[in-house]
N, C-alpha and C positions, 0 to 999 in steps of 0.2 A: 342361200337364203335369197328370197324373193324381198321387194323393196318394203311391205308391210310388215314383215319379221324384222329386217333391219330396224326399221322406226322404231318398234315395240322394245327391242334391246338397247335401242340408243336411249329413248327416257328412261328406261330402267336402271341404264348404268348412270346416267345424269343423275336420279333420284338417289342413288347410293351413295354416289359422290357429295350430294349435300347432306342426306344426312350424317354422314361419316364426318362431314366439315362441322357440322353439329353438334355432335358429340364431343369431338373434341374441343370445341369451343366450351362446352361445358365442363368436361374434364380438368379444364383450366383453373379452374374455381376462381376466377378473377373476380371479385366484387367491391372492391377498395376505388374509392374515388382517386383522380389524380393527385400527385404530391403535394402537399400544401393546403387541400382542400379540406373543409368540414363539413358534416360528419364524414367520415373514413369509407363508410360502406352504404352501398346501396339499397340494401335491403338487411334485415334484422337480422342479428347475428351475435353466435355466443361465443366467448373466446375462455379457456380452461385454462389457468394460470396455477402453478408451484410455485408459490413463493417462498425463500430460504429468511429466514428475521429471525435474530437474535436478541429481541426487543418485546422486551416485558410491555412498557409503557405504551405499546399501540394498543387501543381496547378491543377491537375489531376491523380486523383488514378490507371485509366486505361493508361495512358500516362505516365508512370515513369518507371524512369532507373530499380527500383526493381522489379518493376510488368515485367517488360521486361525479367528480368533474371531469375525471377520464371516461366515465359512461358520456355524460352527457355531451363532451365536447366531441367524442368517437362516434357517438350514436351507436357501441357497443356493450351488449351486458357482459360485465366481466364476473368469473366464477373465480375465487381464491379461494385456495387451499394452502394453509399456512404449516410451514415445516421448522419448530425450533433450529435455531442454528445448530445448537451439538449434536442434534440428529440431521443435519443436512446431508451430509454425506453417506450414510447410511441409509438413509430415502433416496438418495440421488442412485446409489448404486443397485438397488432393488428395483427400482423404476426401470431403468436400464436394461437389468437381467430379464424381469420380466416382460418388458414391452410396454405398461402401463404408464403411458407419457400423457401429457397434458398437450395442449395448441404449446406453450410459453412453458421455458424453463426459466426463471427470474430471481438472480440474485445468489446464486447457487455456486459454490467454489469447485467452478469447472474450470482446468488447470488448459493451457495451450495444447498439451499433448494431448488430452482428452479428447479435446474438438478433435483434432487433428485424426484422433482413431474413430470417434462416434460419426464425424462427419464421411470419412471415406468409408464406412461401412454403409451410410444411408440412413442413419439414426436422425442427426441433426441436418437440417438442408442446408445448402450453401444461398448466402445472402447476396452474392456479386449481383445478380439480375433484379433481385428486388431493389438491391440500392441505386443501382442504375435507373429501373422505372420509377420506382416510388420515393427514393430517397431524397428527404427537404431538409432536414436539420442534419441528418448523418453526411448529408453533400456537404453543407457548412462546415460542419467539424471536420469532416478528413478530407475535402480538396481544398478548402480555405483556412480555415483556423491551425488544424493539426496533423497536416498532411504526413507528419514525419512519424504517427502513431499507425497509419495502415499496414505498412509492411509488418508490424511489430504483431500485428492483430489478423494476419495472414499466414494460413497454414501451409506447407513446403509445395502441397500442389496446386496452389493458387486462390482457392477459395478463402472465403470468411465464412466461419460457421458460428458464430456468435458474436454481439456488439460489447465491447469493453463498458464497464463504470467508469468514467473519468473524473477523477478527485487531485487534483493537483495541489497536495498539502505540502505549500513551501517548506514550513519548518519539519516536516518528514522527510523530506529530499536532505536533510541535513542536520538527521537527528542524532548521532551521536556526538552529546554535547558534553562540555566540563562544565560544573560549577562549583562557588566559591563565597562561603557566607561573607558578604559586605562588611557588615559592622567588626567582625575580627580584623578585616583590612584597615579599617578606619582606625581601630583603637589601635594599632598598632604601627600606622602610618607606613604600610606596605603598599607601595604599588600593583597596581594589575601585571601579574605577571606574564613575561613573553616568550620564555625559552625555556626549557626542560630545566636549567638548572637554576633560574629564578623560580621556577615552580616548587624544585626541592626546599630551596631554600626561605619559601614561604610556608611550605608544610613544616619545616624544621621552628620557626618562629611559634607556629599555631601549637606544636608540640612543647617546647621548651619555655614560654613567657607566658603562660595561664590568659590568656585572649577573654575568657568567661568570667574573669575575677572573683573566682570562690577560693584561692588557695591553696585549691587542689591540681597535682597533672590527671586530670583525667579527660582532655580535651582527645578526641580521636582525629587527626590530623584529614585521613583521606579512607573512603570507604568505600562498599560497591555489594552488590549480590551476585551469585550465580546466575549465569545466563542460563535463560529456561526456567526460572524458578519467580517466574511473575516480573513485575517488573518492566523495565524497556531499556535496554542500552545503558544497564546498570554495573556490569562489571568493570574493573578496574582498567584493562585492557582498551576498553574500546575506542576512547578517546587518544589516551597517550599515546598507542603505538602510531597514529600516524604522524607523528613527529620523526617517525623513523622508517616508515614504508605505509604503500597505499594502504588503508586497512578496512576494506567495505564488509561490515558485519548486518548492511540494510539490505541489499540485492541478492548477491550472491555472496556466499559466504565466504569471507576473506580470499576470494581469489582476483585477480587484477590483471591487466591487457599491460603487455610490454612488446611491441613493436607488432602488434596484431597476434602476439602468442599468448595464449591465456597461461597464467602462472598462479601458483599460489604464495601469497603473503606468507603465510608461516614457512614456509622453505628458504626464505630471501636470505640474505646478509643482513639486511635493516631490520627483520623482524630478530633477529638474536642479538644485536645492540636494543633494541626494544626490552627484550627479556633482563638483560645485562642491568638496566635505568629500575626498569619495576623489581628487580631482586636487591639493589640498592636500596629502594626505599623502603621496600620491606625489611631489609636488615637494620635501617636505621628506626626502625619504629613508627614510621611514617603511613604505612599502610595496614589498615585494620586487620588483624590477621582473621577476624571474624566476613570480613569481606570477601572472602574466597570461598567460604562454606555456606554463609548463610543465605536465604531466602530472602526475595522483597520484602516481606510483611518485616522480618527483623531490622532491616535498613530503614525502612521508612516509619520504625517505631524510634528507631537511634536518632534520626533526623527529624523528627517533631517534639523530640526532648526539648525543654525549655526549665528556664530556672532550675541549674543551670543549663543553657545551651553546650552542646557536647561536640557536633558534628561540623568541620570545616570546609570540606571539599567533597565533591561526589561526580560519578557521571551519571548521566540519564536523560534521558528521550524531552522530558520535559521536569519542571519541579515537583510535579506532583508524585513523583516515583520514590522520591528519598525524603520530603516534609509534607505536611498536612497542607491540602490544597485551599489556603485559606492565608490570605493579609493579614499583616498586622492589625488593620482596623477591623478584622474579622475575627481576630484571635491568634490568629497564624502568623506564620514567619515566612510566608513565598515571594514577599516582594523586598526580602531582605536578601534574597541569593539574587548572585549576577552570573551570565557566562563567561567563561575567559576565551577570548579568541583561539585558534589554533596557535600550538606553541610552535616554534623552532627546535627542532633536534639538533645534538652537537656536529651533526655532517651537512647540517642546513636544509633539511626536510621539514618543508611547514606544509600541510597540507590537509585535507581533510575529506571525510567519506563522503561521496555525494551518488545518490540514486534519484534521477529528476523524471522520473516516467510517470507515476500520477495516474496510472491505470488498472484496471481489474481484468483479464479477459474474459469473455463468455458471460457474461453477467445476465444478457438477455440473448436465449439459443429458442430457435422455432423448433420444434421435431417435426417427424415423417407422419405422426398423427395429426397433424393441422391441416383440418379440411381447408383453410383459408389462409394458405402463408401471406398473399398481399393484404389482407386485413393484419395478422399478426405482425408482420414489419412495419407497419403504417404507426401501428399502436408504442412499439419500441421506437420509432422514429421521435415518434412525438416526444418522448421522453428525455430525449437532448434538447429539449427548448427551456429558455429561461425559466417559463413561466409556471411548466410542470416540475421543473428544478427547484423553486422555489417554493412550489406547494407541498411536495413530498418534504424537501427538507425542513420547512420553517412553518409551513402552513398558510392561513388565510392573511392576505392585504387586513390592516387595522383591527385586526382581532389578535394577532399571533406576530405581524411586524409590521415596520411603517417606514415608509420612503421619510429619510432623515430632512431636515433644513439646511438649505444652501450654507455653506462653514461647518458644517459638523462632519469631523473627518474620519477616514476609513483605517483599519488596523496599519494600513503602507503609508499612511499621510493625506492620500487622496481624497477628494471628496468622498462621502460613503454614500453607498447606495441603497443601503438598507439598517435597519437596524431592530433585532429580534425584542420581544418584549414576554416579559415572565422568565420563569427559571424551565428553559428546554430539556436539561436532563433530569428534571424532579417529577415533571406533571405527567400524568397518564391521558394521551392524548385520544382525540377521536378526531382531530382537522389535517393531520398529516401522517408520513409514514417514518417519520425521522432517520432519513438517508437510505429507508432498507429498499434494495430493488437494482434500480438504474437513475443515476444523475450524470450531468454536465457541469463541475465546479472545476472551472479552470483558478487557477492561483488568483490571475486579477478578479473573478468572481468571490474568491473566499477574501481576500485581502481590501476589498471596499466594502466589507463586514463594518460596521460603525464600532468606534475604538472605546467609545463609551462601555465602561463596567466590565473591558475585554481586560482582564489583569492577567489573564493567562495567554491570551493571542498576541498583545502587544511586546511583550519581551520576550516571546520566540520569535517573533518575525524578526526584533531586533538583532538577537541573537544569533539568527539563520543569516541575517544578510551580512553581519561582520565574518561568517565563517567562508559565504561565497566566494570572495577572491581566492581563496585559496584552493579551492574545488577545481579537480582537471576538466578540461574541454570536455564535452560530451560523447566526441571523435574517439576520446580516450578509454570510453568507459566499457564494459558489456551490458549489452542491451540486454531485456527480457529474450530468452529463448526458447525455443520448441523442440522439444526431443521427443522421438518417435516412443513406440510402446513399451518396446524392448527394452530400448536403451532408458528411458525411464524407470523400469522396474530395477535393474541392474544398478542404474546411478543412484537410486534410494538406498539401495543397501550399502553400497559403497561410500555414499556421503555420511552412513550413520558410523561406519567403520573409524572411516579418518576424523570425522569431527568428535568422537569420543576420544580418540587418542590423542588428538591434538589438545581438545580442554584439559586433558588430565594433565597431560606434558605442560602448558602453560602453567598451570598451578604449581607444577612440583619446581620448573624452573626459576619462578618466583618465590618459591620457600625457600629454594637451596636442597629440596630433598633429593631432587637430580643436579649436576654439576653441568652449568652452560658449557663451560669450558672442556672438559673432559668426556661429555657425553652427547654433544652435537650429533657430530657423522653419525651415533646410533641410532640418535634420533632421524634423522634422514634416511639412514638405512629401512628403520621399520615404518616410515609414513611410505614408501615405496612397495613394503610388505602388504600394509594393510588397502592397499589399491590407490594411491595414488595418481601415480601414471595413467592408469584408466580413467579416474575419474578427470583427468585432464584432457584426454584425447577422446571422449565423450564430448564434456565443453567444445572442446577446439573444431570438432564436426559442426556443432548447430551451429556454433559461429560463423564459421567460413558458409554452412548453407543460407544462415540468416543475411550476414555481406552479401551473398550472391542475388539475394533477391529485395533486397534493400535499394 
């Protein structure tokens, strides 16, 4: 090859390399501004969002003050398609099957297992590199304030395929509460019970001493409703069983950790003792027979009965599950109910079910249909900011909420950071999303809401704070776990089989239809045949994997 041909060849080669690098740069699609800068784009951009919402109170998500603020802040045109919550799972399944996906899935019930599966298949994009390059709020959250959550939202392959909503509801962490009607304690001169024996004696006094004063033995000492029939932690076993064995029905249905080994609470000796106790209460007429078969609507009707008042005690995540959600001043009796701190059992067991995780996985997922994942990520990142969270949940300052004056206290007794205006639950709103989508609400954030008019949150905080000393340390709890696709399908089937049998036998042992003394061994044998060993095996493998990457 002569010198002239070599020169031409070299020029062509350099041109091809420059073209190649140019095409590669364009293909990256990076048009986002640096982390923390606004607007977040360098050119006009549209993002399509599929939003799961169960809230009919939001008039129009596309014409909403929060949406408009997001668009003005970011410089991005947001096109939102809303799916009603009841249809969310169906819509999600259809979208995944057809490949007709938006840039962002927001607020959907995406499980950790689905994240892992769809991430491995390339449908959901990994966010690790995007977080490293564009993370601002996410770095604050996961590197500084809540680093413990990062491994719990990381798939087994090491990738993060979705950002979680963080909502640390303190009273939800300790939601298996036990309540008593205080006017009856006062009338009969009974102190707050501290043991299971004292609780039994209190119920006996309610039954025999006519605390409602109508001269008729119509009092119902203790009632509940069937798990899964409405309500929230209202079955009669929910709280009392924790005086015999750690009994979590919040996070992992009645599973517990013993020396890093996952076991079933309903197969422990302490559970048998708890059943004996509940059976005794039942035979003494202290547990309402209807409490084992009725739905929550029936319990609520019983607990809302006034003149005469009929119900003495109930389990429940909050007072409105068994009595009308109104104070005495409003015409109800909610503030006449107080929580009973964890009772001590005959063997000294005194614990509280505890699930202090406060997040929902995959609430912001970027799909492989996104032409600009960098922009999509920056939008999701912004939603973790305090301003975005306030605008999403409560709305516009001085219209929907105000900053309280110095000295106005929050739910936890500290200086209040904000006080809401109007009735959040009743209004049709155009100013906020009513907590739909993704927010960042720490326990501190929630508990610094002004205590003014908070006749629900304040007693729930007090009750939960009284339970906290009896909760196990976090290292002794089973964390949220990720299961593979095959394991998830198998686990769903096995869990249903085991739960159905355990719930059936719980009722039968309490009523005496099955004899706890003579049929316990056959109960354990049947548990094995229903698949309990395999259930524990699947959980143990997931736990061991999670622990290894934490």
